[in-house]
Structures are given as C-alpha cells and as structure tokens.
N, C-alpha and C positions, 0 to 999 in steps of 0.2 A: 564568324558568320552567323547571322540570325537563323533560327530554326526554320522560319518560313522561307527564307531565301535558299537555305540548304535543300529543303524538300522541293522547292520549285526547280532547282537545278537537277535534282535526282529525277523528278518527274519528266523534265524535258529530255534528259539523257536516255531514260528508259523508253519513252515514246519514240525517240529517234531510232534507238536500237531495234525496237519492235517493227517500226515502219520499214527500216532497212532490211530486216529479215523477211518481211512479207514481199518486198520488192524482189529480193534475190530468189525466193522460192517460187513465187507465183507469176510475177510480171516479167522478170528477166528472161526466163526460158521462152515465153511467148514472143517477146521482142526479138530474141535471137532467131526464132523460126520465121517471124514476119520479115525480118531484114536479112535473111539467109544469104542472098547474093552479095550483099555488102560485107557480111562476115567472111564468106569464102574469099571475096576479093581482098580483104584485109590480111587474111592468113597467107594467101598467095603472094601478096606484096612483101610480107615479112620474109618469105622464102626467096623471092626474086631480087629483093633490094641489094643484097651483097654482090650479086652478079652485075647489076646495073651500076653500082658504085665502082666495081672493078673496071668496067668498060669506060666509065666517065673519067677515072683517074689515070689508068694505065694506057688505054688506047685513045683517050681524048675524044670519045664519042659523046655528043650532047645527051643530057639525061633523057629528054623526051624521045629521041631516036633510039637510044639504048633500051629504054623501057619497052618500046614497041617491039624491038628485036627479041628481047628476052621473053616477053609475053607470048609472041608468036611461036618462038622455039619451045617454050615450056608447054603451051597448049598442044602444039603438034606432037611433042613427045608423049604427053599424057594421052592424047587421042590414040596414037599408035600403040602405046602400051595397053591401054584399056581394050582396044580392038583385039589385040593378040590374046589377052587374058580371057576376054569374053568368048572369043571363038574357041579357044582351047577348052574352057569350061563347058561351053555349049556342046561340043563334040563329046567330051567325056561324060557330061551329065546325061546326054541322050543315050549313049551306050549303057550307062549305069541304070537308067530307067528301063531300058529294054531287058537288062539282066536282072532287074529287081524281082520279077515274079519267080525266076529260077532260084535266086538267092534266098527269097522268102520261103520257097518250098524246101530247099535244102536245110535252111535254119530250122524250119518247123519239124522236119524229120529228125534232125539231130537233137532238138529239144525234147521231142516226144521219146526218143530212145533214151535220153538222159533221165527223163522223168520215170520211165519204166525201170531203169536201173535203181533209181532212188527209191521207188516204191518197193522193190524187192528188199532193199536194205531196211526200209521202215517196217515192213512186215515182220522182220526178225526182232524188232524192238517192241515190247508190250505196250509202251505208251502210245505208239503211233499205229496201233492196229486198225483203229477206226478212222484214220486220216483219209479224207476224200480227195483223191488225185484227179478225178474227172473234172471237177470244177476248175482246177488249175490248168488242165489241158485245154478246156474250152476257152478260158480267159486268154491264154497264150495264142490260140488259134485265131480268135477274134482280133487281138492286137496286131498280129502279123498280117491278117487279111486286110486290115484297115490301111496298111502301108501302101498297098497297090490301089491306086485310084485311076479313074478314067482320064486318059491324056487329053481327049478332045475338049472336055469341059474346062479343064485347067488352062489349056492353051487359048481357047476363045476368051476366057475371062481375063487372062493376062494381056492378050493383044488389045482387047477392048479398053482395059484400064490404061495401058500405055498410050493408046490413041487419044484418050480424053486428056491425059496429062501432058501431051506433046506441046500444045501452045504455051502452057505455063513454063515448061522446061526451056523452051526457046527464049521466052522473054527473060527468064531468070539467068540463062546463060549469057545473053547480050549484056544485061545489067551487071552481072558479075565480071565480065570482061572489061567493061568501061570502068567499073569501080576499082579493079586491080590497076588499071592504067593510071587513074587519077591518084590513087593512094601512093603510087611510086613516083610519078612525074611531079606531083605537087606535094610531096612529102613534107618539105620544109615549110611551105605555106600553111598546110593543114596543122602541122605541129605548133607553129607560132600562133595561129588563130585559136586553137584549143587552149594553149598555155596562157594566153592573154586574158581569157575569160574564166579561168579557174583559180581559186586561192592556192598559194604556194604550199600551204600545209596539206591540202587535199592532194596536190600533185605528188608531194613527197611520200605520203602514205600510200597512194595508188601505185607508185613505182615500186615501193617495198612489197606490196601485195603481188604485183605483177612478177617481180623477181621470185617470190616464193612459189607462185603458180608454175612458172617455167621450171623451177628446180624440182619441185615435188611431183606435181601431176605429170608434167612432160617427161621427167626422168623415169617415173614409175611406168607409164605406158610404153615408153621406149624400151625399157628393160624387159617388160612383159612380152612385147612383140619379138624381141630377140630370143627370149627363152622359148616362146612358142615356135619360132623358126627352127631352133636346134632340136626341140622335142619332135617337131614334124619330120625332120630328116631321120632321126633315130627310129621313130615309129614306122615310117614308110619303108625304110630299109629292112626293118625287122619283119614287117608284113610281107614284103616281097620275097624274103628268104623263106617265109612260111608258105609261099605260093598262094597268097590271098588275092582274089581278083579285085581290081580297082583299089589297090593299096594306097595310091596317092590321094584318092578322094576320102577314103575311110581314115587315113592317117591325118588328114586335115581336120576332120571332125573330132578325132581323139585329142589332137594337139589343142584345138579350141577348148575342149572340156578341161584340159590340163591347165589352161590359163585362168579358168574360173576358180574362185577361192576354195570351194568345198569339194568339187567333183574329182578332178585329177584323172590320170590315165587308167587307174584301177577301176573306175566306174564302168568302163567297157571291157578292158582286158580281163578283169577278175571274173565276172559272169561268163564271159566267152571261154576262158580257160576251164571253168567248172563244167560247162556244157560239153566241151570237147573231151574232157576227162571221162565223164559218165556216159558219153556216147561211144567211147572206145578209142578215140583218137588221142592216145597218150602222148605221142611225140609232139603233136601240135599243142596240146595242153601245156606240156613242159616248156615249149618255145614261147607260149603266151606269158607264162610266169617269168621266164628269163627276160623277155622283152619288157615286162612291167618293172622288174627290178632294175634293169639297165636305165630305163627312162626315169625312174624315181631317183636313182643315184645321180644321173646326169642333171636332173632338176635341182637336187640339193647342192650339187657342186657349183653350178653356175649362178644360182639365184643370189647368194650373198655377194658375189663379185659384181653382178650387174646392177642389182638394186641398191646395195650398200647400206651401211648402218644409219646414214644421215636421214633417210626417208622411211625408215622402218618404224614399226609399232610393236608394242608388247602383245602377246597372244590374246589376253583378255580384251584389250581395246580393239584388236582386229575382229574378234568374235562379236563384240558389241556392235560395231559399225556394220558388219556384214548382216547381222540380224535385223537391224533397223532398216538398212537398204533393201533387204528382201521383203520386209513388211510393206514398204512403200511402193517399190517398183519391181518386185520379183527378182528373177535372175539378173536382169540388167542392173537393178539396184545393187545387187551384191558385187557386180563388176566395178561400179563407180564408187561404192561405199568406202573402199580402202583408200584410194587417192584423196577423196573428200575428207576422210578422217585424218589422213596425214596433213592435209592442208590446214584443217582446223587446229590440230596440235601445234603446227609451226606458227600459225597466227597467234595462238595463245602464248607461245614462248616469245614471240616478237612483241607482245604487249598490246595486241589489237583489241582485246576484251578487258583491259584494265579498268576502263571507266565504268563499264557495266558491272563488273565484279565489285568495284568499290561501292557503287550505288546499292547493290543488293546487300553487301555486308553492313552498310550503314543502316539500312532499313531493318535488318534482322537484329542488329545490336540495339537500336533504339526501341524496337518492339519488345525485346527481352527485358530491357531496362524498365519500360513502361509497365509491363505486366507483373513486375515484382511487387509483392505486398509486404510493406515494412511494418 
C-alpha cells in the first residue's frame, strides 16, 4: 500500500470514528428525547410482541386483532398499577409531609443532644479545647429548617406545571399508542423495509452491538433493581422493628442510595447510629449498626449471583468510569457510568474498536520512525 493511500484510509477511518462519537454523545440523546413517543412505542412492542405471537400461533387470532387486545390490556394494566401506586404514594407522602416538622424537631433535638455530649468529650482533649461547636449547631439548624417548605407554593407550582404540560402529554400518549400498534402489527414489513436499505455488514455489526447492550446494560440494571428490592425489604423490616415512623418511605430512600455506586446504606445508617448513640438512645444505635451489617452482608451475598462475572469490571476501571460519569452528569452520571463502561469493555473485546486502534498505532509508529535521527 502506498503511504499516501494508507494515510488517506487512516484519515477517513478516524474522521468517521470521530463523527460517530459526536453523533452518539450529542445528537443521539436529543433525537431520543425528540422522538420519545416512538422510542416508548418500540420498547412496548418488544415487551408485547411475544404475547401477540402466542395469540397468533396458539389461539389463531390475527396479528392485528391480537395486537389491539394486548395493547389495550397492557395499557389498562399499567394505568391501574400506576393509579394504585400514585394513590398510595400520595397518601403516604402527604402524611409524611405533615409529620416532617415533628420529625425535623425531634432530629434537631437529638442532634443537639449528641453535639453537647461530643463537646463534653472534646473539652477533655487538649487539642479540641478551642473547637467552636456553635457554628456546627447553627449549620445543622439551618439545614434542618430548610427541609420544611411552604406547601401552598409548591402545590400551586406543581399544578401549574402539570396543566401546561397536559396537551403535550396527551399528544405524546396518542402517538406512543399508535406507534406501539404499528411496530407490532407491521413488524415484518418494517423489518424488511429497513433490512433492504441497509448494508449487510452494518446489520450484522448492529445486531452484535444490540446483543451486547441487552446482555450488559439490561442485565446490569435488572440485577441492580433486584438488589434494591431485597435491600428495601431488609431495611424496611429493620426500621419497623426499631419503631421508626414511615419506615417504608425512608427504607426506599436508603435502598436507592444503596443502588448508587459510592453511597450505600451506611451513608444514612452510620450517621443516624452515631446521633442515636450520643443522644443516649443506645439500643436504637446498636439496632442501626446491626441493620447496616445485615444489609451490607445481604448485598455482598446476592450481588455476585445476580450481576455475575460476565458483566463485571475490576475495581480500578469501576472507579475510573464512576469519576468520569460524575464529572459529566453528577450522581446520575455515576449511575449510568458503570453499565456504559461495561458496554465499552465488551465492545472492545468484540473488536468494535480494532480499526481505530490500528490507525492510531500506525500513526504513532510512523511518527516515531520519522523523528529518529540517524
């Protein structure tokens, strides 16, 4: 191969890789948001299609009629489920908001009592004689006071925002329903139309990537939600035994923190146990520590089985991707960084980046050869 031809190929491959990266990072997310009803319709079609195929083959119902039955059934089930969940959450959240001032006052009293005990300990240590506890108390008081906000302003703002978004929600819902129907009823026609207009090599590589996405990302989030469910049950039962009010709601928040890569259940249970201990509630403090150890042991026992070795990463790679995700999108970036990192590693193993790596190696090799002085 001539050197000019070689570098023309390298230039074209690198430009294509860079353009693809820009599309995936900047354009693809905006397109997904813009065409969200079609995306939701496509996902619902993937879920409902096996049921439609069952009705078509076993019960001999035509695909279009079976599609309509399944969609109506699924939508009705989702609406009923969402209605029940929303009503339960609304009742519980309203009660929790009414209890919040009392809970804040109790927490403030316990924290202040704990700080007084800690101050007594600090005064016995020469290094901490001049430690200013008042600033810490004022900061905690302000933080707890900011939790209690006016309900009227929040409610009016929420209702106003919901009213403004109602037309868009209605249009998106109708389009999503129709998109789901067409994705299922005309599945074969749509597949044939797309296949006839795309190169076979592109289809093959796309199917490989699709398989990796389902295996890695889908498996990871599925396992994480299962772990979150188990930890939620453990934490809620433990808080109920400790006679904590609204244990089911607080348990959900702690279980969600446990799903995050860095935080874990100790983020809440650890400081909570310390405050209980220094405020004199020794039994509750011991219970918090035991609950934390039980949740930690449960997490460590079920995580390897649910996530598995095939989608895992070594600790350094996990830390690296978490840090990069946090720098870009904060806590949400940390959540999605690990499955994205798993996906990239699996793509690398599958050879998706071989061409780009070869181009970079050739450039570096030729550059090093050129700069040598003989």
